[in-house]
C-alpha positions in Angstrom: 0.0 0.0 0.0 1.3 3.4 -1.0 2.2 5.7 1.9 -0.2 8.6 2.5 2.5 10.6 4.2 4.6 12.8 2.0 8.3 12.2 2.5 10.4 15.2 3.4 13.9 15.7 2.1 16.6 15.2 4.7 19.3 17.9 5.1 22.4 16.7 3.3 24.5 16.8 6.4 22.0 14.7 8.3 21.8 12.2 5.5 25.6 11.9 5.3 26.0 11.4 9.1 23.1 8.9 9.4 23.3 6.8 6.2 26.4 4.8 7.2 25.0 3.8 10.6 23.3 0.5 11.5 19.6 0.2 10.9 18.9 0.6 14.7 21.2 3.6 14.9 19.5 5.1 11.8 16.1 4.8 13.4 17.2 6.5 16.6 19.0 9.4 14.8 16.1 9.9 12.4 13.7 10.2 15.3 15.7 13.1 16.5 15.4 15.0 13.2 12.8 17.6 13.5 11.7 20.4 11.2 11.4 23.7 13.1 12.9 27.1 12.9 16.4 26.8 14.4 17.8 29.4 16.7 20.3 30.4 14.1 21.0 29.8 10.4 24.2 29.7 8.3 22.5 31.2 5.3 24.3 34.6 5.7 27.6 32.7 5.5 26.6 30.5 2.6 25.3 33.5 0.7 28.9 34.9 0.8 30.7 31.9 -0.6 31.5 33.5 -3.9 33.0 36.6 -2.1 34.9 34.5 0.4 36.4 32.2 -2.2 36.7 35.1 -4.7 35.1 32.9 -7.4 36.3 33.5 -10.9 34.1 32.9 -14.0 35.5 31.6 -17.3 35.6 34.0 -20.2 35.1 36.9 -17.9 37.7 39.4 -16.6 39.2 38.5 -13.2 37.2 39.5 -10.2 39.0 41.5 -7.5 38.9 40.0 -4.0 36.1 41.3 -1.8 37.4 42.9 1.4 36.7 41.2 4.7 35.2 44.5 5.9 32.5 44.3 3.2 31.8 40.6 3.8 31.5 41.2 7.5 29.1 44.1 7.0 26.9 42.0 4.7 26.8 39.1 7.1 25.8 41.3 10.0 23.1 43.0 8.0 21.5 39.8 6.8 21.7 38.0 10.2 18.5 37.9 12.3 20.2 38.2 15.7 23.6 39.0 17.3 24.0 35.3 18.1 23.4 34.4 14.4 25.8 37.1 13.3 28.5 35.8 15.6 28.1 32.2 14.5 28.3 33.2 10.8 31.2 35.6 11.3 33.5 33.2 13.1 33.3 30.6 10.3 33.3 33.1 7.5 36.4 34.8 9.0 38.1 31.5 9.4 37.4 30.4 5.8 38.4 33.9 4.4 41.7 33.7 6.2 42.2 30.1 5.0 41.7 31.2 1.3 44.1 34.0 1.7 46.8 31.9 3.5 46.7 29.1 0.9 46.2 31.5 -2.1 43.2 29.5 -3.2 41.9 29.9 -6.7 38.2 29.1 -7.2 35.9 28.7 -10.2 32.2 28.2 -10.7 31.3 24.7 -11.9 27.8 23.2 -11.9 27.2 19.6 -11.0 24.0 17.6 -11.5 22.3 16.4 -8.3 21.6 12.8 -7.5 17.9 12.1 -8.0 16.3 9.4 -5.9 13.4 7.2 -6.9 11.1 9.4 -4.8 12.0 12.4 -6.9 14.1 13.9 -4.0 17.5 15.2 -4.8 20.8 15.0 -3.0 23.6 17.5 -3.4 26.5 16.9 -1.0 28.8 19.4 -2.8 28.9 23.0 -3.8 29.0 24.2 -7.4 32.7 25.2 -7.1 36.1 23.9 -7.9 38.9 25.1 -5.6 42.5 25.0 -6.7 45.0 24.5 -3.9 48.7 23.9 -4.6 47.8 23.0 -8.2 45.3 20.3 -7.1 41.6 20.6 -8.0 39.2 20.1 -5.0 35.4 19.9 -5.2 34.3 21.2 -1.7 31.4 20.6 0.7 31.4 23.1 3.6 30.0 21.9 6.9 29.8 24.8 9.5 27.7 23.0 12.0 28.8 23.2 15.7 26.8 20.1 16.6 25.6 17.1 14.6 28.1 17.8 11.9 30.1 15.3 9.9 32.2 13.0 12.0 34.8 10.6 10.5 32.2 8.1 9.3 29.9 10.8 7.9 32.8 12.3 6.0 33.7 8.9 4.6 30.1 8.5 3.3 30.0 12.1 1.9 33.4 11.8 0.2 32.4 8.5 -1.3 29.1 9.9 -2.7 31.0 12.9 -4.1 33.6 10.7 -5.7 31.1 8.5 -7.5 28.7 11.3 -8.5 31.4 13.8 -9.7 34.8 12.2 -10.3 33.4 9.0 -11.9 31.1 10.8 -14.2 33.3 13.7 -15.4 36.6 12.7 -17.1 37.9 16.3 -16.6 37.8 15.7 -12.8 39.2 12.2 -12.7 42.3 13.4 -10.8 40.4 15.9 -8.6 40.1 15.5 -4.9 36.8 15.6 -3.1 37.0 17.7 0.1 35.0 18.7 3.2 35.7 21.8 5.3 35.0 21.4 9.0 35.5 24.1 11.5 37.3 24.0 14.8 37.2 26.8 17.5 40.4 28.8 17.9 38.7 31.3 20.2 35.2 32.8 20.7 35.3 34.8 17.5 37.2 32.6 15.2 36.6 29.0 14.0 39.4 27.7 11.8 38.6 25.4 8.9 40.3 22.0 8.3 40.1 20.4 4.9 39.4 16.7 4.8 39.9 15.0 1.4 39.3 11.5 0.0 43.0 11.0 -0.5 43.6 8.7 2.5 40.2 7.1 3.0 38.5 3.9 1.8 35.8 4.9 -0.7 32.5 3.0 -0.2 31.4 1.0 -3.2 28.8 2.9 -5.3 26.1 0.2 -4.9 26.7 0.2 -1.2 26.3 4.0 -1.1 23.0 3.7 -2.9 21.8 1.0 -0.5 22.6 3.1 2.5 20.6 6.0 1.1 17.7 3.9 0.2 17.5 2.3 3.6 17.8 5.7 5.3 14.9 7.1 3.4 12.8 3.9 4.0 13.3 4.3 7.7 12.7 8.1 7.5 9.4 7.3 5.7 8.4 5.0 8.6 9.4 7.7 11.2 7.2 10.3 9.4 4.3 7.8 9.2 4.6 7.1 12.9 4.6 10.8 13.7 1.5 11.3 11.5 -0.3 8.5 13.3 0.6 9.9 16.7 -0.7 13.3 15.7 -3.9 11.8 14.4 -4.5 9.9 17.7 -3.6 12.9 19.8 -6.2 14.9 17.9 -8.9 12.3 18.5 -9.2 11.4 14.8 -9.7 7.8 14.1 -10.1 8.3 10.3 -7.6 8.0 7.5 -4.4 10.0 7.5 -5.6 12.1 4.6 
């Protein structure tokens, strides 16, 4: 019987940290995933990626680097609270400094999303190519303070990136897949660390697909159980829709 509950797309970071877990662990973690307005968002930071990385566009004149003063002002202006501004500024400042220190060159590059059988899409990457020390890196940036990507989550994410990007684009066969995670240096600065797929065991492509399918099957069950609980709490004994 087809489910009467519409499945909701999991945030990419949650999918990556949950998918490689055991079935029992998946169920527990998915039960903790709730959709509500968080106390803060990293949208102000994400909206400044092009300025922070000083992204260059092919066939167009080189773009001058945006000053940190301007980036800081725009993040503060678009943040909804002082707490949100601080959270965004400390990771943005860290990444801006990292780009300058390592003299990163960055270009825009669009990648197709992974489309699941349910029609949902997965994009565990940004549409950028970073060049560091002559090596191409396709990045995913994870600024979360909690429930971010641990070692196993990064292994899953880098495996998915490798199969969906490197294996399908001959131009990127020698590129590295990379994840930026942030670590506190002080209250106002979180320093990024780049983790790549160079020294990890890549999960088999079929195994990655199986992990995603199982995660979404369990997620569907969790959503159905929540809908049933809500129906009962409301005193409705009729159908879910």
